[in-house]
Structure formats: structure tokens, C-alpha cells
C-alpha beads as a LAMMPS data file, in Angstrom:
LAMMPS data file: protein, C-alpha beads

88 atoms
87 bonds

1 atom types
1 bond types

-500.0 500.0 xlo xhi
-500.0 500.0 ylo yhi
-500.0 500.0 zlo zhi

Masses

1 110.0

Atoms # bond

1 1 1 -360.764 -29.563 -461.992
2 1 1 -359.562 -28.843 -458.461
3 1 1 -360.127 -31.472 -455.837
4 1 1 -361.042 -30.880 -452.224
5 1 1 -359.190 -33.958 -450.946
6 1 1 -356.167 -32.027 -449.584
7 1 1 -357.904 -28.872 -448.343
8 1 1 -359.515 -28.666 -444.888
9 1 1 -363.224 -28.228 -444.701
10 1 1 -363.933 -24.614 -443.894
11 1 1 -367.399 -25.306 -442.527
12 1 1 -366.123 -27.985 -440.142
13 1 1 -363.385 -25.746 -438.758
14 1 1 -365.875 -22.970 -438.175
15 1 1 -368.098 -25.273 -436.145
16 1 1 -365.145 -26.480 -434.043
17 1 1 -363.873 -22.955 -433.317
18 1 1 -367.386 -21.699 -432.652
19 1 1 -367.823 -24.516 -430.117
20 1 1 -364.510 -23.657 -428.442
21 1 1 -365.407 -19.967 -428.170
22 1 1 -368.874 -20.823 -426.903
23 1 1 -367.484 -23.189 -424.244
24 1 1 -364.870 -20.621 -423.144
25 1 1 -367.540 -17.916 -422.857
26 1 1 -369.783 -20.198 -420.829
27 1 1 -366.873 -21.099 -418.519
28 1 1 -366.017 -17.424 -418.050
29 1 1 -369.624 -16.556 -417.207
30 1 1 -369.768 -19.360 -414.643
31 1 1 -366.536 -18.168 -413.011
32 1 1 -367.805 -14.568 -412.863
33 1 1 -371.131 -15.756 -411.390
34 1 1 -369.334 -17.807 -408.720
35 1 1 -366.997 -14.941 -407.821
36 1 1 -369.893 -12.473 -407.482
37 1 1 -371.785 -14.934 -405.291
38 1 1 -368.742 -15.457 -403.068
39 1 1 -368.080 -11.711 -402.843
40 1 1 -371.685 -10.937 -401.900
41 1 1 -371.696 -13.678 -399.249
42 1 1 -368.464 -12.432 -397.649
43 1 1 -369.715 -8.837 -397.786
44 1 1 -372.978 -9.797 -396.093
45 1 1 -371.167 -11.791 -393.402
46 1 1 -368.794 -8.937 -392.611
47 1 1 -371.692 -6.487 -392.483
48 1 1 -373.500 -8.723 -389.987
49 1 1 -370.427 -8.899 -387.755
50 1 1 -370.123 -5.144 -387.416
51 1 1 -372.812 -3.281 -385.507
52 1 1 -374.534 -0.484 -387.376
53 1 1 -373.701 1.988 -384.596
54 1 1 -371.536 2.099 -381.564
55 1 1 -372.977 2.991 -378.180
56 1 1 -370.896 6.165 -378.268
57 1 1 -372.470 7.183 -381.585
58 1 1 -375.941 6.605 -380.154
59 1 1 -375.093 8.779 -377.157
60 1 1 -373.900 11.548 -379.484
61 1 1 -377.073 11.336 -381.563
62 1 1 -379.159 11.593 -378.391
63 1 1 -377.164 14.536 -377.026
64 1 1 -377.442 16.350 -380.380
65 1 1 -381.203 15.811 -380.379
66 1 1 -381.218 13.660 -383.506
67 1 1 -382.876 10.789 -381.634
68 1 1 -385.133 10.832 -378.584
69 1 1 -384.409 9.213 -375.236
70 1 1 -386.933 6.474 -376.070
71 1 1 -385.241 5.760 -379.417
72 1 1 -381.870 5.674 -377.688
73 1 1 -383.127 3.183 -375.105
74 1 1 -384.681 0.962 -377.769
75 1 1 -381.571 0.980 -379.962
76 1 1 -379.225 0.423 -377.031
77 1 1 -381.338 -2.540 -375.859
78 1 1 -381.356 -4.004 -379.375
79 1 1 -377.586 -3.591 -379.610
80 1 1 -377.108 -5.220 -376.200
81 1 1 -379.316 -8.173 -377.167
82 1 1 -377.436 -8.595 -380.429
83 1 1 -374.094 -8.653 -378.627
84 1 1 -375.387 -11.226 -376.133
85 1 1 -376.501 -13.489 -379.006
86 1 1 -373.065 -13.360 -380.604
87 1 1 -371.304 -14.206 -377.337
88 1 1 -373.330 -17.353 -376.669

Bonds

1 1 1 2
2 1 2 3
3 1 3 4
4 1 4 5
5 1 5 6
6 1 6 7
7 1 7 8
8 1 8 9
9 1 9 10
10 1 10 11
11 1 11 12
12 1 12 13
13 1 13 14
14 1 14 15
15 1 15 16
16 1 16 17
17 1 17 18
18 1 18 19
19 1 19 20
20 1 20 21
21 1 21 22
22 1 22 23
23 1 23 24
24 1 24 25
25 1 25 26
26 1 26 27
27 1 27 28
28 1 28 29
29 1 29 30
30 1 30 31
31 1 31 32
32 1 32 33
33 1 33 34
34 1 34 35
35 1 35 36
36 1 36 37
37 1 37 38
38 1 38 39
39 1 39 40
40 1 40 41
41 1 41 42
42 1 42 43
43 1 43 44
44 1 44 45
45 1 45 46
46 1 46 47
47 1 47 48
48 1 48 49
49 1 49 50
50 1 50 51
51 1 51 52
52 1 52 53
53 1 53 54
54 1 54 55
55 1 55 56
56 1 56 57
57 1 57 58
58 1 58 59
59 1 59 60
60 1 60 61
61 1 61 62
62 1 62 63
63 1 63 64
64 1 64 65
65 1 65 66
66 1 66 67
67 1 67 68
68 1 68 69
69 1 69 70
70 1 70 71
71 1 71 72
72 1 72 73
73 1 73 74
74 1 74 75
75 1 75 76
76 1 76 77
77 1 77 78
78 1 78 79
79 1 79 80
80 1 80 81
81 1 81 82
82 1 82 83
83 1 83 84
84 1 84 85
85 1 85 86
86 1 86 87
87 1 87 88
């Protein structure tokens, strides 16, 4: 009759390796989640720093008839107010 005294337990090894793979997968998911969060935050911050349009672009849109004089005035005022907020 063979004895199991010298052979490793197959079931125990499976549980250990399954735990290692599970922990590594969880760690990888956490790292990916943190990187995506950081990337989105830096993307949002850089988007806030750059104005959507330049004053020159607004003038061109007005001269081409794509926006009215009233829209131009409103957008230019909003842009001016935004720039004043960033300077203070």
C-alpha cells in the first residue's frame, strides 16, 4: 500500500496558489483603478486650465456669421471673467 507521508498534498497546494493568483489579480485591479483615477484627474485639471476658445477664434466665428454679436459679447465676457478669477 502506498503512503501519502512523503507526497505533498495536492489540494493544499491548489488553495495556496489560488490565493496567490487571487491576491495578485486584486493588486493589479487596484493599481489600474488608481492609475485611471489619477489620469482622469490630471486630464480634468489640464482641461480646466485651457480656455475652450481664444478671443481670436471667437472673433473669427462672429465674422463668419457662426455666432451673433450678442453671443460673442456673452462669450467674451465669460472668458474675461474666467481669466480674472485665475489671476487672483
